[in-house]
C-alpha positions as CSV (number, residue, x, y, z in Angstrom):
1,X,75.0,-25.6,-43.3
2,X,74.7,-29.3,-44.5
3,X,75.4,-32.3,-42.8
4,X,78.5,-33.5,-43.5
5,X,77.5,-37.5,-44.0
6,X,81.8,-38.3,-43.5
7,X,81.7,-36.7,-40.2
8,X,78.6,-38.3,-39.0
9,X,80.0,-42.0,-40.0
10,X,83.3,-41.0,-38.3
11,X,80.7,-39.9,-35.1
12,X,79.2,-43.1,-34.8
13,X,82.2,-45.2,-35.4
14,X,83.7,-43.3,-32.5
15,X,80.6,-43.5,-30.2
16,X,80.4,-47.2,-30.9
17,X,83.6,-47.9,-30.1
18,X,83.8,-50.2,-33.3
19,X,84.4,-50.5,-36.8
20,X,80.9,-50.3,-37.8
21,X,79.4,-50.1,-41.1
22,X,77.3,-46.6,-42.2
23,X,75.3,-46.3,-44.8
24,X,73.3,-42.9,-46.1
25,X,70.0,-43.6,-48.0
26,X,67.3,-42.5,-49.4
27,X,64.9,-43.9,-46.4
28,X,62.3,-43.0,-44.0
29,X,64.1,-43.3,-40.9
30,X,68.1,-44.5,-39.8
31,X,68.2,-47.9,-38.5
32,X,70.8,-50.1,-37.2
33,X,71.6,-54.0,-37.8
34,X,72.9,-55.7,-34.8
35,X,73.7,-58.7,-36.7
36,X,75.6,-57.3,-39.4
37,X,76.5,-54.2,-37.9
38,X,75.2,-51.9,-40.1
39,X,74.1,-48.5,-39.7
40,X,71.7,-46.7,-42.1
41,X,71.2,-43.1,-42.0
42,X,68.7,-41.6,-44.1
43,X,69.3,-38.7,-46.3
44,X,66.6,-35.3,-45.4
45,X,67.2,-32.2,-47.1
46,X,66.1,-30.6,-44.1
47,X,67.1,-32.1,-41.1
48,X,70.0,-30.3,-38.9
49,X,73.2,-31.4,-37.6
50,X,71.2,-31.6,-34.1
51,X,69.1,-34.4,-35.9
52,X,71.5,-36.3,-37.3
53,X,73.6,-36.2,-34.0
54,X,70.1,-37.5,-32.5
55,X,70.0,-40.3,-35.2
56,X,73.4,-41.4,-34.7
57,X,73.2,-41.7,-30.7
58,X,70.0,-43.7,-31.1
59,X,71.2,-46.0,-33.5
60,X,74.3,-46.1,-31.5
61,X,72.8,-46.9,-28.7
62,X,71.6,-50.2,-30.7
63,X,75.1,-51.1,-31.2
64,X,76.4,-50.8,-28.0
65,X,73.2,-52.1,-25.8
66,X,71.2,-54.2,-27.9
67,X,71.1,-57.7,-27.6
68,X,71.0,-60.1,-30.7
69,X,68.1,-62.3,-29.5
70,X,65.4,-61.5,-27.0
71,X,64.1,-63.5,-24.4
72,X,60.6,-61.1,-24.4
73,X,59.9,-62.2,-27.9
74,X,60.2,-65.6,-26.8
75,X,57.8,-64.7,-23.9
76,X,55.5,-63.7,-26.5
77,X,55.4,-59.9,-25.8
78,X,54.6,-57.7,-29.0
79,X,57.7,-57.0,-30.9
80,X,56.4,-53.4,-31.4
81,X,56.0,-52.9,-27.4
82,X,59.5,-54.7,-27.0
83,X,60.9,-51.5,-29.5
84,X,59.1,-48.8,-27.7
85,X,60.5,-50.5,-24.5
86,X,64.3,-51.0,-26.0
87,X,64.5,-47.5,-27.9
88,X,63.6,-45.7,-24.2
89,X,66.3,-48.0,-22.9
90,X,69.2,-47.3,-25.3
91,X,68.4,-43.4,-25.4
92,X,68.8,-43.5,-21.7
93,X,71.8,-45.5,-21.6
94,X,73.2,-43.5,-24.2
95,X,72.7,-39.9,-22.3
96,X,74.4,-42.0,-19.2
97,X,77.1,-43.1,-21.3
98,X,77.7,-39.7,-23.0
99,X,76.3,-36.9,-21.1
100,X,76.6,-34.6,-23.8
101,X,74.2,-36.7,-26.0
102,X,70.9,-35.1,-23.7
103,X,70.7,-31.5,-25.2
104,X,71.4,-33.4,-28.5
105,X,68.0,-35.3,-28.1
106,X,66.2,-32.7,-26.6
107,X,67.0,-30.6,-29.6
108,X,66.8,-33.2,-32.6
109,X,63.5,-34.5,-31.0
110,X,61.9,-30.7,-30.6
111,X,63.1,-30.0,-33.9
112,X,61.4,-33.3,-35.5
113,X,57.9,-32.4,-33.5
114,X,57.9,-28.7,-35.2
115,X,58.5,-30.8,-38.3
116,X,55.5,-32.6,-37.4
117,X,57.9,-35.5,-38.1
118,X,55.5,-38.2,-36.3
119,X,52.3,-37.2,-38.0
120,X,50.8,-35.7,-34.6
121,X,49.3,-32.5,-36.0
122,X,45.7,-33.8,-36.2
123,X,45.7,-36.2,-34.0
124,X,44.3,-37.0,-30.3
125,X,47.6,-38.6,-28.5
126,X,45.6,-39.7,-25.4
127,X,43.3,-41.3,-27.8
128,X,46.6,-43.4,-28.7
129,X,47.0,-46.6,-27.8
130,X,49.5,-47.6,-25.0
131,X,52.8,-48.3,-26.7
132,X,52.5,-45.2,-28.9
133,X,51.7,-42.9,-26.5
134,X,54.7,-44.6,-24.4
135,X,56.8,-44.2,-27.0
136,X,56.0,-40.5,-27.7
137,X,56.1,-39.5,-23.8
138,X,59.9,-40.8,-24.0
139,X,60.2,-38.7,-27.4
140,X,58.1,-35.8,-26.9
141,X,57.5,-35.2,-23.6
142,X,58.8,-32.4,-23.0
143,X,56.5,-30.9,-26.1
144,X,53.2,-32.4,-25.6
145,X,51.2,-33.3,-22.4
146,X,50.4,-37.6,-22.6
147,X,48.1,-39.0,-20.0
148,X,48.3,-42.3,-18.6
149,X,45.6,-43.9,-16.2
150,X,46.3,-44.9,-12.6
151,X,46.1,-48.3,-14.2
152,X,48.4,-47.9,-16.7
153,X,51.4,-45.9,-14.6
154,X,50.9,-48.7,-11.7
């Protein structure tokens, strides 16, 4: 069954509890602009409703919980690291706020993993840099083994 764009737009607005702008475009992935309040969903041919609901849940997490300015960035922490931590943080908060989203995130990330969305098929995850491994741990930790050293976990 094809994804119904209007339904996903309404879902996003309901979860966000505000009249955010939702656009469906030919883009690589979903995004949310915290200043303009625009959520962009990709037009993917093969993605299921679970994947779209996961994307909506993630981006609405930014709408609800991501501040417009980051003190971390002012302190010199690289933006890529801030983004990884923020993604994990907002997904945890969304699962707490909307308990049913936990299964949606699980099924959505499983589907993306099976489709090799993260391009891991020929990669040794444990050779990746720490922020990438942390990112994959929070997104795909149920489906792949990711090792961290004692120094990295303390």
